[in-house]
C-alpha positions in Angstrom: 0.0 -0.1 0.4 1.1 3.5 -0.7 0.6 6.3 1.3 1.4 10.0 0.7 4.4 11.2 3.1 3.6 13.6 5.9 7.0 15.3 6.0 7.8 16.6 2.5 7.4 19.8 0.4 7.0 20.3 -3.4 10.2 21.9 -5.4 10.1 22.8 -8.9 10.2 20.9 -11.9 8.3 18.1 -10.3 10.4 17.6 -7.7 9.5 16.9 -3.7 11.8 17.2 -0.9 11.6 14.5 1.8 11.9 16.5 5.1 11.7 12.8 7.3 15.7 12.3 7.7 18.7 14.6 7.8 19.4 13.6 4.0 16.8 15.8 3.0 16.8 13.9 -0.2 15.2 15.8 -3.2 13.8 13.5 -5.2 13.4 13.8 -9.0 10.1 12.3 -10.8 9.9 8.9 -10.7 12.6 8.5 -8.4 13.4 7.1 -4.5 15.5 8.8 -1.6 18.7 7.2 -0.5 16.0 5.1 1.8 14.7 3.3 -1.3 11.3 3.7 0.5 10.0 6.9 -0.3 9.4 7.4 -4.0 8.4 10.3 -5.6 5.1 9.1 -7.6 3.3 11.8 -9.9 4.8 14.6 -7.9 3.8 13.3 -4.6 6.1 11.7 -2.4 5.1 8.4 -1.0 6.0 5.7 1.0 5.6 2.3 -0.3 6.3 0.0 2.3 3.0 1.3 4.2 1.4 -1.7 6.1 3.6 -3.9 4.7 6.3 -5.4 7.5 9.2 -7.4 6.1 9.9 -8.7 9.8 7.7 -9.1 13.1 8.6 -10.7 16.4 7.5 -10.7 19.6 10.8 -9.9 21.4 11.8 -9.3 25.2 12.3 -5.2 25.7 15.9 -6.1 26.7 16.3 -7.2 23.0 16.0 -3.2 21.5 18.3 -2.9 24.2 16.4 -1.0 26.4 17.1 -1.8 30.2 15.6 1.1 32.1 12.0 0.8 30.2 9.2 -1.9 31.9 12.2 -4.6 32.4 11.1 -8.3 31.3 8.0 -7.3 29.3 7.4 -8.2 25.9 7.3 -6.2 23.0 5.8 -6.4 19.5 8.5 -5.8 17.2 8.3 -5.4 13.3 10.3 -3.1 10.4 9.9 -2.8 6.7 12.7 -3.0 3.6 14.7 0.0 3.3 17.0 2.2 5.6 18.7 5.8 5.0 22.1 4.4 6.3 24.4 2.1 4.5 26.1 0.9 7.1 28.9 -2.0 6.4 28.7 -4.1 9.2 25.1 -4.1 9.5 23.1 -7.4 10.8 20.2 -7.2 9.2 21.1 -6.0 5.6 19.1 -8.5 3.8 15.9 -6.5 4.5 17.9 -2.7 5.3 19.5 -2.4 2.0 16.5 -3.4 0.0 16.6 -0.5 -2.5 15.3 -1.8 -6.2 11.8 -3.1 -6.2 8.6 -3.1 -7.7 6.1 -2.3 -4.8 3.4 -3.5 -6.7 4.6 -6.6 -8.0 7.3 -7.6 -5.7 7.1 -9.5 -2.1 8.4 -6.5 0.2 6.2 -7.9 3.6 3.4 -9.4 5.1 0.0 -7.0 5.2 0.3 -5.9 9.1 -2.1 -2.5 8.9 -1.8 0.0 12.2 -5.3 -1.3 13.1 -4.2 -5.1 12.6 -1.0 -4.6 15.1 -2.6 -2.7 17.9 -5.7 -5.4 17.7 -3.1 -8.0 17.8 -1.0 -6.1 20.9 -4.5 -5.7 22.5 -5.7 -9.6 22.1 -1.9 -11.1 23.5 -1.7 -8.7 25.8 1.5 -6.5 24.8 2.1 -3.4 26.1 4.8 -2.4 23.6 5.2 -2.1 20.4 9.1 -1.1 18.8 9.9 0.0 15.3 12.9 -1.7 14.8 15.0 -4.2 12.7 15.4 -1.5 10.3 15.3 2.5 10.7 11.7 4.0 11.3 12.4 6.8 10.4 12.2 5.8 6.7 9.1 4.5 7.3 7.7 7.2 9.5 4.0 7.4 8.4 3.3 3.8 9.1 5.1 4.3 12.4 3.4 7.3 13.2 -0.4 6.0 12.3 0.2 2.9 14.5 2.0 5.0 17.3 -0.9 7.1 17.6 -3.6 4.5 17.6 -1.6 2.2 20.2 -1.0 5.5 22.4 -5.3 5.7 22.1 -5.1 2.4 23.3 -2.5 2.7 26.4 0.2 0.7 24.6 3.5 2.4 24.4 5.9 2.8 21.4 9.8 2.6 21.1 11.8 3.5 18.1 15.5 1.7 17.4 16.9 4.2 15.0 20.1 5.8 14.2 19.1 9.0 15.3 19.4 10.7 12.0 15.3 12.2 11.8 15.0 15.6 11.4 13.9 17.6 14.4 10.3 18.3 12.8 10.2 14.8 12.9 11.2 13.4 16.2 8.2 16.6 17.6 5.3 15.2 15.5 6.0 11.9 16.8 7.1 12.6 20.9 3.3 12.8 21.9 3.0 9.2 21.0 6.7 7.8 21.5 7.6 6.3 24.7 11.3 5.4 23.9 14.0 5.1 22.2 17.4 3.2 21.9 19.3 5.8 19.2 23.0 4.2 18.0 25.7 6.6 18.1 28.0 4.6 16.0 31.4 6.6 16.2 32.4 9.9 17.6 34.1 10.7 14.3 32.3 12.4 11.2 34.5 10.4 8.8 33.4 6.7 10.1 29.8 7.9 9.5 30.5 9.4 6.1 32.6 6.5 4.7 31.3 3.2 7.1 27.6 4.3 7.6 26.5 6.7 4.5 25.6 9.4 7.5 27.0 12.3 9.4 27.8 12.7 13.2 26.3 16.3 14.2 22.6 15.4 13.5 22.9 12.2 15.9 24.2 14.0 18.4 21.8 16.8 18.4 19.3 14.3 18.7 20.3 12.5 21.5 20.6 15.7 23.6 17.3 17.1 22.0 15.3 13.9 22.8 16.6 13.3 26.2 16.2 17.1 27.5 13.2 18.6 25.6 10.9 15.8 24.9 9.2 13.3 27.2 10.5 10.0 25.3 13.0 7.8 27.6 16.1 7.5 26.0 19.4 4.6 25.8 21.9 4.8 23.7 24.0 1.5 21.9 27.4 1.7 20.7 29.0 -1.0 18.8 32.4 -1.2 18.9 34.4 -2.6 15.9 37.9 -3.7 16.0 40.3 -1.1 14.4 37.5 1.5 13.8 36.1 3.3 16.6 37.3 1.2 20.0 40.5 3.2 20.8 40.0 4.4 24.2 40.1 8.0 23.1 37.2 8.0 21.1 35.2 5.8 24.1 36.2 8.2 26.2 34.7 11.3 24.1 31.3 9.5 23.6 31.5 8.7 27.5 31.9 12.5 28.1 29.4 13.8 25.5 26.6 11.3 27.1 27.7 12.2 30.4 27.4 15.9 29.6 23.6 15.3 28.6 22.7 13.0 31.6 24.6 11.2 33.8 21.4 9.2 33.6 21.2 8.2 30.4 22.1 4.1 29.9 25.0 3.8 27.6 24.9 -0.3 25.9 28.6 -1.1 24.9 28.2 -3.7 22.3 30.3 -6.3 20.5 30.5 -6.5 16.6 30.4 -9.8 14.7 31.4 -10.3 10.9 28.6 -9.6 8.9 27.6 -7.8 5.5 30.7 -6.5 3.9 32.9 -6.6 6.9 33.2 -10.5 7.4 36.9 -10.2 7.3 37.1 -8.0 10.6 37.3 -10.1 13.9 34.9 -9.9 16.5 34.9 -7.8 19.4 36.9 -8.7 22.3 35.6 -9.1 26.1 38.2 -6.9 27.0 37.4 -4.3 24.8 33.4 -3.6 26.2 35.1 -4.1 29.7 37.5 -1.1 29.0 34.5 1.0 27.9 32.2 -0.3 30.4 35.1 1.2 33.0 35.7 4.6 30.5 31.4 5.4 30.9 31.7 4.6 34.7 35.0 7.1 35.2 32.9 9.4 33.0 30.2 9.7 35.6 27.8 7.8 33.7 25.3 6.1 36.5 24.2 2.5 34.3 26.8 1.1 31.3 25.8 -2.3 29.9 27.9 -4.4 28.2 26.1 -6.5 25.0 26.4 -9.3 22.8 28.5 -11.7 24.9 27.7 -12.9 28.1 29.0 -11.1 31.1 25.9 -11.0 33.7 27.8 -8.7 36.6 28.1 -6.1 33.7 24.6 -6.3 32.9 23.1 -5.8 36.1 21.7 -2.7 37.3 23.2 -1.1 40.3 21.9 1.9 42.6 24.3 4.7 41.8 24.1 5.7 45.2 25.2 2.8 47.6 26.0 0.1 45.2 23.4 -2.5 46.0 22.2 -4.7 42.4 18.5 -3.5 42.0 17.8 -5.9 38.4 20.0 -8.9 37.6 19.8 -10.1 34.3 21.6 -12.9 32.3 21.0 -12.8 28.9 17.4 -12.0 28.4 16.4 -13.8 31.9 15.2 -10.7 34.3 15.2 -10.7 38.0 14.1 -7.5 39.7 15.4 -7.4 43.3 13.4 -4.0 44.4 10.3 -4.2 46.8 8.9 -1.2 44.6 10.0 -1.2 41.2 13.0 1.6 40.4 13.5 1.9 43.8 16.6 0.4 45.6 16.3 -2.2 48.1 18.9 -1.3 50.2 19.2 2.6 50.2 15.5 3.9 48.8 17.1 5.7 45.8 14.9 6.0 43.0 16.6 5.2 40.0 16.5 6.7 36.6 13.9 4.8 34.4 10.2 4.0 33.6 9.3 1.2 35.8 5.5 1.1 35.6 
């Protein structure tokens, strides 16, 4: 199904400009934006994957990863084909890097209308919907309509995003978006341009803006790739930036595994992640978590005040130790997050 975009403007000679992400693609008649799914059809910018989910799963919210947002709860997760980034290490490249397709004849996903998603979530008692697997901003209209309808039924909404949205897009969806995990892929603009096909500055702006100026709960993930973004100095730059935004901003430091166009690069060592964890804590971050490897003591949430364990994790097994959600059982400190 095609849907006219909510965020675009018409230009001269039949061109249209997309206003959803920071690429601001000017799209010629019959052409597409960088994402492949926002296309100029008859002088209108159309989303051509509306209601078409290429991936649908029920996940634990910790898989997003979100550790301070309704821990242990299930989430309806969906994504479409297409992405506004071209990350050479993408682990969902089979769907995210699809660009050339005939939306009227090729298979691009199952039929999942916003109404069907919300109805299913209500029937299965799923408290959350996550827009994930690829970049949700490229299917903004689909995500927006679903999130708005879900919000009306008391269902929470989550973006798992590269953080390359325009401020206009954030402002439009923020009344209906409850949480976001934003990838901060590097603190080097050259990395963003050459490895991911984006830019660093908008991502930094969006992390700060979303954390400080909206009611969206934010957590940040950095995938450390050996030899590309895993130097102690870059770790320190990221940690200091995040601590400057908020010491309560959870930072997930995760392991790279060879995939897509980086099959010849080694996996991230546990030592590298432990170094990032230490640097994050030294920078003043209250919550730093190691991911994509088994390190239960570095996945546990500890009280920033007294150091007592508050939530133990082993993979996706979650064991809260509190008597009251979000409150340290030892000293009564209220941890940052959304617990109820």
